[in-house]
C-alpha positions in Angstrom: -37.4 10.0 -153.2 -37.2 6.9 -155.5 -39.5 3.9 -154.8 -38.8 0.5 -156.3 -41.7 -1.9 -156.5 -40.2 -5.4 -156.9 -42.3 -8.3 -158.2 -40.9 -11.8 -157.7 -42.3 -13.9 -160.6 -42.4 -17.6 -161.4 -44.5 -18.2 -164.5 -46.9 -15.3 -163.9 -47.8 -14.4 -167.5 -51.5 -14.7 -166.7 -51.6 -12.6 -163.5 -48.8 -10.2 -164.1 -50.9 -7.8 -166.3 -53.3 -7.3 -163.4 -50.4 -6.5 -161.1 -48.7 -4.0 -163.4 -52.0 -2.3 -164.3 -52.8 -1.6 -160.6 -49.5 -0.2 -159.5 -49.9 3.5 -158.9 -48.1 5.9 -161.2 -48.0 8.7 -158.6 -47.6 8.8 -154.8 -47.5 12.0 -152.8 -43.9 12.6 -151.5 -42.4 10.2 -154.1 -40.4 11.6 -157.1 -40.2 8.3 -159.1 -41.8 4.9 -159.0 -39.7 2.2 -160.7 -41.0 -1.3 -161.4 -38.6 -4.2 -161.0 -39.5 -7.7 -162.1 -37.5 -10.5 -160.5 -37.9 -13.5 -162.8 -37.1 -16.7 -160.7 -36.5 -19.1 -163.6 -39.8 -18.6 -165.5 -40.4 -20.8 -168.5 -43.4 -18.9 -169.8 -43.8 -15.4 -171.3 -43.4 -13.5 -168.0 -40.6 -11.4 -169.3 -42.3 -10.6 -172.6 -45.5 -9.6 -170.8 -43.6 -7.3 -168.5 -41.8 -5.7 -171.4 -45.0 -5.1 -173.2 -46.1 -3.0 -170.2 -43.0 -0.9 -170.4 -40.9 -2.6 -167.6 -37.2 -2.1 -168.2 -35.7 -3.3 -164.9 -35.2 -7.0 -164.5 -33.3 -9.5 -162.4 -33.3 -12.9 -164.0 -32.4 -16.3 -162.6 -31.4 -19.0 -165.0 -33.2 -21.5 -162.8 -35.6 -21.4 -159.8 -33.7 -20.1 -156.8 -36.6 -19.6 -154.3 -38.4 -16.6 -152.8 -35.6 -15.6 -150.3 -33.0 -15.4 -153.0 -35.3 -13.5 -155.3 -36.0 -11.0 -152.6 -32.3 -10.6 -151.8 -31.2 -10.2 -155.4 -34.1 -7.7 -156.1 -33.1 -5.6 -153.1 -29.5 -5.6 -154.2 -30.5 -4.4 -157.7 -32.8 -1.8 -156.4 -30.3 -0.3 -154.0 -27.6 -0.3 -156.7 -30.0 1.8 -158.8 -30.7 4.4 -156.1 -33.8 3.1 -154.3 -34.8 4.9 -151.1 -37.7 2.6 -150.5 -38.3 -1.0 -151.8 -41.8 -2.3 -151.9 -42.2 -6.1 -152.3 -45.5 -7.4 -153.7 -46.3 -10.7 -155.5 -46.7 -11.7 -159.1 -49.9 -13.7 -158.4 -51.9 -10.5 -157.7 -52.7 -11.5 -154.2 -52.0 -8.1 -152.8 -53.8 -4.8 -153.7 -51.1 -2.8 -155.5 -53.4 0.3 -155.3 -52.5 0.4 -151.6 -48.8 0.8 -152.2 -49.2 4.5 -151.5 -50.7 3.8 -148.1 -48.0 1.2 -147.4 -45.1 3.6 -147.9 -46.6 6.5 -146.0 -45.2 5.4 -142.6 -41.8 5.4 -144.1 -42.2 8.7 -145.8 -43.5 10.2 -142.6 -40.5 8.9 -140.7 -42.6 6.8 -138.3 -41.3 3.4 -139.4 -38.4 1.7 -141.1 -40.6 -1.2 -142.3 -44.3 -1.3 -143.2 -46.2 -4.6 -143.5 -49.6 -5.1 -145.0 -52.0 -6.8 -142.5 -54.2 -9.0 -144.6 -56.6 -9.5 -141.7 -56.4 -13.2 -142.3 -59.5 -14.0 -140.2 -61.6 -12.3 -142.9 -60.0 -14.1 -145.9 -62.8 -16.3 -147.4 -60.5 -18.9 -149.1 -58.4 -19.5 -145.9 -59.6 -22.6 -144.0 -60.2 -22.4 -140.3 -57.1 -24.4 -139.7 -55.0 -22.1 -141.9 -56.4 -19.0 -140.1 -55.5 -20.5 -136.7 -52.0 -21.4 -137.8 -51.5 -18.0 -139.3 -52.4 -16.4 -136.0 -50.3 -18.9 -134.0 -47.3 -18.3 -136.3 -47.6 -14.5 -135.9 -47.6 -14.9 -132.2 -44.5 -17.0 -132.2 -42.7 -14.6 -134.5 -43.8 -11.7 -132.2 -42.4 -13.5 -129.2 -39.1 -14.0 -130.9 -38.9 -10.5 -132.3 -40.4 -8.5 -129.5 -43.0 -7.1 -131.8 -46.8 -6.9 -132.0 -47.6 -7.6 -135.6 -51.0 -9.2 -136.5 -49.8 -10.7 -139.8 -46.1 -11.7 -139.7 -46.4 -13.9 -142.9 -47.6 -11.1 -145.2 -45.2 -10.5 -148.1 -46.7 -7.1 -149.0 -44.0 -4.9 -147.4 -42.1 -1.6 -147.7 -38.5 -1.4 -146.5 -36.5 1.8 -146.1 -32.9 1.9 -147.4 -31.6 2.0 -143.8 -33.6 -1.1 -142.9 -32.3 -3.1 -146.0 -28.7 -2.1 -145.2 -29.1 -3.6 -141.7 -30.9 -6.8 -142.6 -29.1 -9.9 -143.9 -31.1 -12.7 -145.5 -29.6 -16.1 -144.7 -32.6 -18.5 -145.1 -33.3 -20.1 -148.5 -37.1 -20.6 -148.0 -38.9 -17.3 -147.2 -37.5 -14.0 -145.9 -40.8 -13.0 -144.2 -40.2 -14.4 -140.7 -36.5 -13.9 -140.7 -36.6 -10.2 -141.5 -39.1 -9.5 -138.8 -37.1 -11.3 -136.2 -33.9 -9.5 -137.3 -35.7 -6.1 -137.5 -37.2 -6.5 -134.0 -34.0 -7.5 -132.4 -32.1 -4.7 -134.2 -34.7 -2.1 -132.9 -36.0 -1.2 -136.3 -39.4 0.4 -136.3 -42.2 -1.7 -137.9 -45.7 -0.6 -138.6 -48.7 -2.6 -139.8 -51.1 -1.2 -142.5 -54.5 -2.9 -142.7 -55.3 -4.1 -146.2 -57.6 -6.6 -148.0 -56.5 -9.2 -150.5 -57.6 -9.9 -154.0 -59.4 -13.1 -155.0 -57.2 -16.2 -155.1 -55.7 -16.8 -158.6 -53.7 -20.0 -158.0 -52.2 -22.3 -155.5 -49.0 -21.3 -153.8 -45.8 -22.4 -155.6 -43.7 -21.7 -152.5 -44.8 -24.9 -150.8 -46.8 -28.0 -151.7 -49.0 -28.1 -148.6 -49.5 -26.2 -145.4 -47.6 -28.7 -143.3 -44.5 -28.2 -145.4 -44.9 -24.5 -145.0 -45.3 -24.9 -141.2 -42.1 -27.1 -141.0 -39.9 -24.7 -143.0 -41.3 -21.6 -141.3 -40.6 -23.2 -137.9 -37.1 -24.0 -139.0 -36.5 -20.4 -140.1 -38.0 -19.0 -136.9 -35.9 -21.3 -134.6 -32.7 -20.5 -136.5 -33.3 -16.8 -136.2 -34.3 -17.1 -132.5 -31.2 -19.0 -131.6 -29.2 -16.4 -133.6 -30.5 -13.5 -131.6 -31.5 -15.1 -128.2 -29.2 -18.0 -127.5 -29.2 -17.4 -123.8 -33.0 -18.0 -123.6 -32.7 -21.3 -125.5 -29.6 -22.9 -123.8 -30.3 -21.6 -120.3 -33.8 -23.1 -120.5 -32.3 -26.4 -121.8 -29.7 -26.3 -119.0 -32.3 -25.7 -116.4 -34.5 -28.6 -117.6 -31.6 -31.0 -117.8 -30.4 -29.9 -114.3 -33.9 -30.5 -112.9 -33.8 -33.9 -114.6 -30.6 -34.6 -112.8 -31.6 -33.3 -109.3 -34.7 -35.5 -109.1 -33.0 -38.9 -109.6 -30.0 -37.8 -107.6 -32.2 -36.8 -104.7 -34.1 -40.0 -105.0 -30.9 -42.0 -104.9 -29.7 -40.1 -101.8 -33.0 -40.8 -100.0 -32.8 -44.4 -100.9 -29.2 -44.5 -99.7 -30.3 -43.0 -96.4 -32.9 -45.8 -96.2 -30.2 -48.4 -97.0 -31.7 -49.7 -100.3 -29.8 -47.6 -102.9 -28.1 -50.7 -104.3 -31.3 -51.8 -106.0 -31.8 -48.4 -107.7 -28.5 -47.7 -109.4 -30.5 -46.7 -112.5 -31.4 -43.4 -110.8 -27.8 -42.5 -110.5 -27.1 -43.4 -114.1 -30.1 -41.3 -115.4 -29.1 -38.4 -113.1 -25.6 -38.5 -114.5 -26.9 -38.4 -118.1 -29.0 -35.4 -117.2 -26.0 -33.7 -115.6 -24.0 -34.3 -118.8 -26.9 -32.7 -120.8 -26.7 -29.7 -118.4 -23.0 -29.2 -119.0 -23.4 -29.6 -122.8 -26.1 -26.9 -122.8 -23.9 -24.6 -120.9 -21.0 -25.3 -123.3 -23.3 -24.5 -126.2 -24.3 -21.3 -124.5 -20.7 -20.2 -124.2 -20.1 -21.1 -127.9 -23.3 -19.4 -129.1 -22.5 -16.3 -127.1 -19.1 -16.0 -128.7 -20.6 -16.5 -132.1 -23.2 -13.9 -131.4 -20.4 -11.4 -130.6 -18.7 -12.3 -133.9 -22.0 -12.0 -135.8 -22.6 -8.5 -134.4 -19.1 -7.4 -135.5 -19.5 -8.9 -138.9 -23.0 -7.4 -139.4 -21.6 -4.0 -138.4 -18.9 -4.4 -141.1 -21.5 -5.5 -143.7 -23.7 -2.5 -142.9 -20.7 -0.2 -143.5 -19.8 -2.0 -146.7 -23.4 -1.6 -147.9 -23.5 2.1 -147.1 -20.3 2.5 -149.2 -21.6 0.3 -152.0 -25.0 2.0 -152.2 -23.8 5.6 -151.5 -25.1 8.1 -154.1 -21.6 9.1 -155.0 -20.7 5.5 -155.8 -23.9 5.1 -157.9 -23.0 8.1 -160.0 -19.5 6.8 -160.5 -20.7 3.3 -161.5 -23.2 4.7 -163.9 -20.9 7.0 -165.7 -17.5 5.3 -165.7 -14.8 7.4 -167.4 -15.9 10.7 -168.8 -18.7 13.2 -168.0 -22.1 12.2 -166.6 -24.7 11.7 -169.4 -27.9 13.7 -169.2 -30.0 10.7 -168.0 -27.4 9.6 -165.4 -26.9 6.2 -166.9 -24.5 4.4 -169.2 -25.1 5.0 -172.9 -25.2 1.2 -173.5 -27.8 0.4 -170.8 -31.4 1.5 -171.3 -32.3 0.9 -167.6 -29.0 1.9 -166.0 -28.0 -1.7 -165.2 -25.0 -3.8 -166.2 -25.3 -7.1 -168.0 -24.5 -9.1 -164.9 -27.3 -7.5 -163.0 -29.9 -8.8 -165.5 -29.1 -12.5 -165.0 -27.9 -14.2 -161.9 
């Protein structure tokens, strides 16, 4: 059992030592713990600090690509290097790395495909009342879209099984947190929450400039994912509202016609016609989205099979060795960490 702990970093030279020092070196049921630093375009000494702590696995972005891309590239690297479980933490030392052992236990026990650390946001001292309220509201919206019951959907302290990562596909460019929960819930993956506490705040978030920007981008990601998996709910609701908006003015016009004064209220007929057009457009979008959903399911099934072939143990051994016999350490002689040059920098 090989666990990769990936740490997305953007100029984290000051906080990274605390993160690396607190990552456990042994977990019951785990054969190997590998630390992977995903450098998202850092301009400070993040890489040098990580190397000084013995880290040999890196994914490097030439410029800042965002958290979602960092997560996706880190997962790809980890799976290519034989990860059975990928734990995602943060370079700002927000999460208690000492709880990684507890976080992976549901996966090791076979109870869950994904484990999410519940920060118990209502108890976090540096969260304002408004932020606590919005965190709870956001989690409720995500749970509604995913069919889950998670208390902290925005937490980035997570453990994913290889099976889950093969089934999930990150398409957003902002944050993977909401999207992966909605995908996992609709794909019937098992998700379990693990109560944790958080470390004292070290800096302001670099993911967004203010909470309203975070709310807007999160809402956009949630809506996109919800339409992707439940288009019938969205477009049937819209069609129903538009149809109701058409029936009322049409009914009013018919009543006025029966009373002989319809000629003075032609605007009801115009408004009702516009609402009827909205109804027909919603139904047309429903048909299109249903066809796209069918294509998406088929494409995702193909992607899952491709990933299974790409990350199969036999393929990993073949890629590591190339021509000739397998070296004793199972890696290429010219790569200290078993990676290829293109995997170091993206």
